[in-house]
Every structure is written in structure tokens, then in C-alpha cells.
C-alpha positions as CSV (number, residue, x, y, z in Angstrom):
1,M,12.3,13.3,2.6
2,R,9.0,15.2,2.9
3,L,5.7,13.3,3.3
4,L,2.4,14.7,2.2
5,H,-1.1,13.4,3.0
6,I,0.0,9.9,4.1
7,N,-0.5,10.4,7.9
8,S,-4.3,10.9,7.4
9,Y,-4.4,7.5,5.6
10,L,-2.5,5.6,8.2
11,S,-3.9,7.2,11.4
12,P,-6.4,4.9,13.1
13,P,-9.1,4.1,12.2
14,S,-8.4,5.1,8.5
15,L,-7.0,1.7,7.4
16,D,-10.1,0.0,8.8
17,L,-12.0,1.7,5.9
18,V,-10.0,-0.2,3.2
19,S,-9.7,-3.9,2.4
20,A,-6.2,-3.8,1.0
21,I,-3.0,-1.9,0.4
22,A,-1.3,-2.4,-2.9
23,F,2.4,-1.4,-2.9
24,P,3.5,-1.1,-6.5
25,F,7.0,0.2,-5.5
26,R,9.5,-0.5,-2.8
27,T,9.7,3.2,-2.0
28,A,6.0,3.2,-1.0
29,I,6.7,0.5,1.6
30,T,9.6,2.4,3.0
31,V,7.6,5.6,3.3
32,F,4.7,3.6,4.9
33,L,7.2,2.3,7.5
34,A,8.8,5.7,8.1
35,T,5.4,7.4,8.6
36,A,4.1,4.6,10.8
37,D,7.0,5.3,13.2
38,D,5.2,8.5,14.1
39,I,1.8,7.0,14.7
40,P,1.1,4.8,17.8
41,P,0.5,1.2,16.7
42,P,-1.4,-0.7,15.7
43,L,-2.6,1.1,12.5
44,L,-5.3,-1.5,11.9
45,S,-7.7,-2.8,14.5
46,A,-7.4,-6.5,15.5
47,E,-11.1,-7.1,14.6
48,G,-12.5,-7.1,11.1
49,D,-12.4,-8.8,7.8
50,L,-9.2,-10.2,6.2
51,F,-6.9,-7.4,5.2
52,T,-4.7,-7.8,2.2
53,V,-1.2,-6.3,1.8
54,A,0.3,-6.8,-1.7
55,A,3.8,-6.1,-3.0
56,L,6.0,-7.1,-5.8
57,G,8.7,-9.8,-5.5
58,K,11.6,-8.9,-3.2
59,D,9.8,-5.7,-2.0
60,S,7.8,-8.1,0.2
61,E,11.0,-8.7,2.2
62,L,10.2,-5.4,4.0
63,F,7.1,-7.2,5.5
64,D,9.0,-8.2,8.6
65,D,8.1,-8.4,12.3
66,N,8.5,-4.6,12.6
67,F,6.0,-4.1,9.8
68,F,3.4,-6.4,11.4
69,C,4.0,-4.8,14.9
70,K,3.1,-1.5,13.4
71,L,0.2,-2.7,11.3
72,C,-1.9,-5.1,13.3
73,Q,-1.9,-7.1,16.6
74,D,-3.8,-9.9,15.0
75,R,-1.4,-11.4,12.5
76,P,-3.9,-13.9,11.0
77,R,-6.1,-10.9,10.0
78,V,-3.4,-9.8,7.5
79,R,-2.9,-11.7,4.2
80,I,0.3,-11.1,2.3
81,L,-0.1,-11.3,-1.5
82,I,3.0,-11.5,-3.7
83,P,2.1,-12.0,-7.4
84,S,4.0,-14.6,-9.4
85,I,4.6,-12.0,-12.1
86,A,6.4,-9.1,-10.3
87,T,4.8,-6.2,-12.3
88,P,2.1,-3.7,-11.4
89,T,-0.2,-5.6,-13.8
90,G,0.7,-8.9,-12.0
91,L,-0.1,-7.2,-8.7
92,V,-3.6,-6.1,-9.9
93,Q,-4.2,-9.6,-11.4
94,S,-3.3,-11.3,-8.1
95,L,-5.6,-9.1,-6.2
96,G,-8.4,-10.2,-8.5
97,D,-11.9,-8.7,-8.6
98,G,-12.3,-6.2,-5.9
99,G,-16.1,-6.3,-5.8
100,G,-16.2,-2.6,-5.0
101,Q,-13.9,-2.9,-2.0
102,R,-11.5,-0.1,-1.2
103,V,-7.8,-0.3,-1.9
104,L,-5.1,2.1,-0.8
105,C,-2.3,2.4,-3.4
106,P,0.6,4.5,-2.2
107,V,2.3,6.0,-5.2
108,P,5.6,7.9,-4.7
109,V,5.9,11.1,-6.6
110,V,9.6,12.0,-7.1
111,L,10.3,15.6,-7.6
112,G,12.1,16.4,-10.9
113,L,11.2,13.1,-12.5
114,T,8.4,12.5,-15.0
115,E,5.9,9.8,-13.8
116,P,6.2,6.7,-15.9
117,P,2.9,5.5,-17.6
118,V,3.0,2.3,-15.5
119,V,1.6,4.3,-12.5
120,P,-1.6,5.6,-14.0
121,D,-1.9,2.3,-15.9
122,C,-1.8,0.4,-12.6
123,L,-4.3,2.6,-11.0
124,G,-6.6,2.3,-14.0
125,E,-6.3,-1.5,-13.9
126,L,-7.3,-1.5,-10.2
127,G,-10.4,0.5,-11.2
128,A,-11.1,-1.9,-14.1
129,S,-10.9,-4.8,-11.7
130,N,-13.7,-3.4,-9.5
131,W,-11.4,-2.0,-6.8
132,F,-12.5,1.4,-5.4
133,L,-9.2,3.4,-5.4
134,V,-9.3,5.4,-2.2
135,Q,-6.8,7.9,-3.4
136,W,-3.1,8.1,-4.3
137,V,-0.9,9.0,-1.4
138,D,1.4,11.7,-2.6
139,V,4.9,11.3,-1.4
140,E,7.6,13.7,-2.4
141,E,11.2,12.7,-2.2
142,D,14.4,14.7,-2.8
143,G,15.7,11.9,-4.9
144,F,16.4,8.2,-4.8
145,N,18.3,6.7,-1.8
């Protein structure tokens, strides 16, 4: 697996500049955790506004103690959001109106595969819901594990 760009988004204080992370795919959480292993914790300061971490359905099972130890020392600062409809559209709807806040949306790019339309559609829906999309995080993988 080769990671591109993601370190700059996770190295402190970068996450303090966004209000949420929306993980539309399980692979994005896996890459987040693998990258966080190389960065001294916590990635997010203990002080600040409520920080939202959103994921689809069973993907949220990856939000374990290890995840929180890497993310933030102040567990109550972090809100976990799991939409009742486990689709990227459901994810955007559960986040609601962003009011111009910044959201980081890690989107895996798998070499040799054509990106499904669900990815740009999800990003477009975030923008339409008044979220300021910080930038995609490009992640290249050699294939599915």
C-alpha cells in the first residue's frame, strides 16, 4: 500500500482546522489508522468544538479504543455519527447542513479501477449541504485486501 498526501491532513494541528471527517468507505478508515501509526498522538487537540467522525454501518466498528487513542485525548469532544441508511447519501444527510464548516472526506483511489459515480456524487452532496470540502485525500492501493 502506498499513501499519498494523507500525512499532511493528519499531522497536528491539521485536524483542528476541520469540524468533521466523513468516511464513505471502510478502506478510508483503515488507511487513516495505518497513517496515524506513524504520527505521534493525539491527532486532534483536546480543546475545541465538538468534532464529528462519520462512517457507514459496520465500518464504524473500526472506531475502537485504538482509534480514539490516536485521535483525541478528550473522548467527549468526539461525536460518532452512523447514519440509519448506510449509503454515502445517508452519510451526507446525517451530517446535515454544514453551515460552511470544513469536512475532510478521505476517498480511496484504487489503481486499475474506474472510480464509481458514488464518490463524486457524495462529494457533490457534501458541497450542496453547505460543507466546505477540504480536499480529497488521495490513497493509492495495489488492490483490495
